[in-house]
N, C-alpha and C positions, 0 to 999 in steps of 0.2 A: 840691222835689227829686223825682227819678224814683221811680216804683214799679217793682219788679222782680218777675218771675214766673219760677220755675224749671220747666223741662220736661226730661224724660228722653227723648233721641232716640238710638236704637240703643245704649243703655247709656251715653251721654255726657250729662252734665248741661249744659244751656244756660241761662244766666241772661240773660234778655232784658228790656228795658224794655217797658212796656205799649204802646209804640208799635207793637210787632210782635205779630201774632196768627197763630194756626194754623200753627205751625212744622211742617215735614215734612222728612224726610231726603232729600237729593239725591245726595250723593257723599261717600265717605270716601277721602281720599288721604294721601300721606306727610306733608302739611303740616297736616292737621287735618280735622275733619268739617264738611261744608257742608250747610246746610238751607235750605229756602225758607220764606218767611213773608210775610204781608200787611202792608205798610207802611201804617199808618193815616193818616200825614201825606201821603205821596205818592199813596196810593190805588192801589197796584199791588204785584205780587209782586216780592220781591227775594231775592237770595242772601246768606246770612249764613255766614261762615267763622269758626269758633272756633279761635283759636291758644292752646293751653293753656300756662300758666306761661311767658309770654314774658319774665318777669324772673327766671327760674331761674338764669341766669348772664349774664355780661357779653356773651358771644357771642350768646345768644338775644335779649337786650335790644337789641343792635345790629341784629340781623336784623329785629326788629319795627320799630325806628325806620326802617330802610332801606325796608321795604315800605310803611309808612304814608306816608313822605315821597315815595316814587316815585309812589304812587297819587294823592296830592294834586297832584303836579306834572304827571303825564301826563293831558292832556285832549285827546282825539282820538276821532273817530268809530269808529276801528278798534282802539281800546284800551279794555279794560274800565274802566268808570267807577265811581268811588267815590261812594256816596250817603250813607254814614254810617260812623262808626267810634266805638267806645266801649270802655271798660274796666269790667268788672263788679266787684261788691263783693269777689269772690274774686281779683281782679286777672288775669283772663283777658282777652285781647284779642279783640274781635269786629270783623271787617271786613265791611261791607255793600256789595254791588255790585248792579248790575242783574242780573236773572235771565235767563239765556239758555236756549233750548230744548234744545240738545244740544251736543256737541263733534264735531270733525271725525273723531276716532277712531271714534265710534259710527256715523257716516255711512258711513265706509269699510268698517266691519265688515259692512255689508249687500252690499258688492260695489263694483266700479269706479263712479266717478261719471261722469256725462255730461260731455263736453268743455266744454259751456257753463258748467256749475256749477264745474268745475275752474278754468276761466279766470276766472270772477268771484271765486272765493275767493282765487286767487293774486294777483289785482289788489289785493284788500283787504288781504291780508297784506303785500304790498310797500308799499302806501300807509301802513300803520301803521308798518312798519319804517323807511320814509323819515323819519318824524317822530321815532321813537326814536333812530335813528342821528344825526340832526341835533343831538340833545342830547348827543352823545358817549357814548351808552349802548349796550351790547351786551346783548341778551336772554340769550343763552348756553344756553337750554334750550327752544328751539322744537321742538315735536312736535305731532302731530295732537290730542292730548288737551289741549294748551294753546291751541287755537284754538276759540273758542266761536262758536256760530251760533244765530240765532233763527229763528222761523217765516217771516220775510221774507227769509231768506238774508243778513241783515246779520251781519258777522263782527267779533269782538273778540279781540284777543290778550290773554292773561292769564298768570298765573304769573311775575311779575317777581322772585320771591324770590332768584334767582341772578344777576340783572342786575348789571352792573358798568360802571365807567368804561372807555373805551378807553384801555388803558395797555400798556406793554411787558411788564409782569410781571403775569401773570394766573394764577388757579388753574386747573389742568388737570382734565380728565375731569369736566366738569360736564354737558354735553349728553348726553342719553340715547343709548346706543351707536349705534342705527340711524341717527341723524341727526347724528352727530359728524363734523366736518370733519377731513380728514387732518392739517392743521397742528397740531391740538390734540394728536394722538398723536405727531407727529414732533418738535415743538419744545416741547411740554409747557406752557410759560408765555409763549409769544410768539405772539399772534394778534390779529386785528382784528375789526371788525364783520362782515367777510366770512364768519365762521363761521356767522352767522345766514342768510346767502344760501345757503350749502351746504345747510343744514337745509331751506330753502324748496324747493330743487331736489329733495331727497329726498321732501318732502311732495307736491310736484306729481306726481312719478312714482307715488307711492303712491295718490294720488287717481285717476289715469288707469288704473292697473293693478289696484287693489284689494288690493295686498299690498306690504310693505316692499321697497325697492330693495336695501338692504344688510342682510339679516337675519343679522348675524354673531353668533357665540357667544363670540368672544374677540377680543382686539386683533389677533392675527396673521390670524385668519380674516377679519376685516373688511378688512384691508389687501389680502388676496388678492382679495376681492370687488371692491375698488376697481380693482385692476390688471386683473382679468379683463374688466371693463366698459369702463374708461377708458384702458387701456394703462399702461405704466410712467411714473412721474413723469419729466418732462424734466430734463436736466442742471442747469438753473438752479435747479430746486426742490431737487434733491439737495444743491446747494451751500449751501442755507440750513439744512440739518440739522446741528445743532451736536454732537449726541450721536453719538459714533463707533459705538457698538453699534447704535443705531437706523439709522444710515446703512448699516452693514454688512448689516443685515437686509433693508433695502429693495433693496440691490444684488444680493442673492442670489435675489430673486424671479424666476420664469420670465419671459422676455421675451414681452410681449403687445402686439400692434399695435392702437392705437385705431381704432375705426370709427364712423361716424355712428350715433347712438342709434336713428334711425328704422329702421336695418337690424336692430338687435337687438329692437326693439319696434315692429314694423310696424303694430300695431293702434292706436297712439296718433297724435294729430294731429301733422303734420309740423312746423308752426310751434311747437307746444309742445315738441317734441323739441329744436328749435334753442335755445329759451330754457333748457331743462334743461342742454344742453351748456355754455352760458355760466355757469350757476350751479354746475355740477359740475366746474369747472376745478381741476386739481391746484394750479396756480400761482395764488396769491392775487392777484397783480398782473393776471392775465388774467380773474379772476372778476368778473362783472358786479356793479354796486352796485344798491341798492334804487331809487335815482333813475333810473339807466339802464334798469333792468329794467322800470320803469313805461312807458317809451317803446318797448319791444320790440313788434314787429308782432303778436305773439300777444295782447297786451293792448290793442291799438288801439281796440276798441269802447268801452273804459271810460276810457282815458287822458285826463286833463284837467289840464295843468300848473297851471292857475289854481285847482284844487280839490284840491291835494295838498300841504297845508301842512307847514311845518317849525316848529320851536320858535322863539320870539322871544328867549329867553335861555337859556343853558346851565344844566344841572342842577348844583347845588353839591355836589360830592363830597368836600369837605374833611374831613367827619366820618369818612370811610371809613379814614383813615390815622391815627386817634388811638386811644389806649388809655386809657380812663377807667373809673371804677367802675360797678358795676351801678346805683347810685343816680343817677349822672349820666345814664346812658342812659335810665333810667326817667323821670327828669325831662324828658328830651328827647322821649320818646314821649308823655307827658302833654301837653307843649307842642304837639306836632303835632296831637294829638287836639283840643285846645281851639281851635287856629287853624282847623282844618277846620270844626268845629261853629259857631264864631262866623261864619265866612264863609257857611256854609250857611243859618244863621238870617237873616242880612242879605239873602241872595239870595231866600229865600222871602218875606221881608217886601216886597221890591221887586216880586216877581211878584204878590203879593196886591194891592198898590197898582195895578200895571199892569192886572190883570184888572178891578179896580173901575172904573178909568177907561174901559176898553173897554166894560164893561157900561153905565156912565153915558152914554157916547157913543151906544151902540146904542139906548138908551131915550130919548135926547134930553132928559135932565134938565138943570137949571140948574147953573151953576158953584158956587153956594152949596150945592146938594145934593151935588155931587161932593165938596166940602170936608168935608161932614158924613158922608161914607161911613165906616162903622166898619172901619178897617184893623186887624184883630185880629192880634196876633202869635201865630203858631202855636206851640203848646207844643213846645219842643225840649229834651228831657230831658237835663240836664247830667250827666255822670258824675263830675265833680269841680268844686268851686268854683274859678273862675278865679283867685281870690286865693291858692289853695294853691300855685300854681306861677307865680311872677312872673318878670319879666326878670332880677331880681336873683338868683333861685334858679338861673337858667341861666348866670350870668356865668362861673363857674368852668369849666363845660363848654365854653362858646363860646370862652373865651380860649385853650383848648388847641389850637384849630385855625383861629382867625381872626387 
């Protein structure tokens, strides 16, 4: 069984297995404390997020299940990768991912980014979103702080805690206000993956200008900023507004004629402004998709349709519409943790064998000697015995939505 070590970080107790050494604080956000640590197995620094009391209620347990399941499912170069996940003796959930150097918010805080950096980051964001949207998933909370970047300018999208299935009935007011699409405010619960594209348009503008495009202080203020920059919504957009009070408010706004963004922001790249206009369309039907955005002339230096993958099978969201007990969600979370850890152990064992064969080939040893190579299974500290949560334990939970 695992050995555990308790460490106090910024007043928060971290219970980590001895696999992780030298934990240091990185960030404290609304979802928990994140620290860095040295992974003794992988031999590199990782980020560890503590989610406190994930089984405090059925809602929290369901959120924990959704996050772990999504991170297990999302495997893409531009999406943050899960390297480990475990549950401590006090039943706190720890999610371990690759450690990135900074986030886009911190970079923009230093001033506008060079057009070349903005272009490369926008390409990677859209490349990741193409993958996400192909799975029928909407991120719903894209903002500069959820875009992680390493020292090589490799980009990862993170914070999938609010991600949902593309559906007609969605929870409103999720995206941070500055990056919130107009349809979220106008129709409240009817929107598509295009809300993420609007957010990318806002982020692109912020990278090039060094400040938010729509720094609103309220719902009404934000819509006024939309209209001042983009003009009034077209008639067909107004027809889609079902709430009569919302429609009346929009119709009372002063008439503003839209103009090319390059005239408003002459300092930015002309081709970039054209892409922004396609991302910041009031009408969802006119707003560009992630796939189409990748082929826009602004991103031409990086676009490669053969290296912009989509998912092979859709994400199973059936669990999201069920109402079960805390214990059922808890069992589901433990099951996801065990599945990930079992797969990770098998993958490392295969990598160890592969490395041994490569080493044997390089040294030109005999087949007999290769067979005798000691393929030692790397210690993979289990957080719970696999027998504690079998398929039978999950049957009641699964039968509710399968």
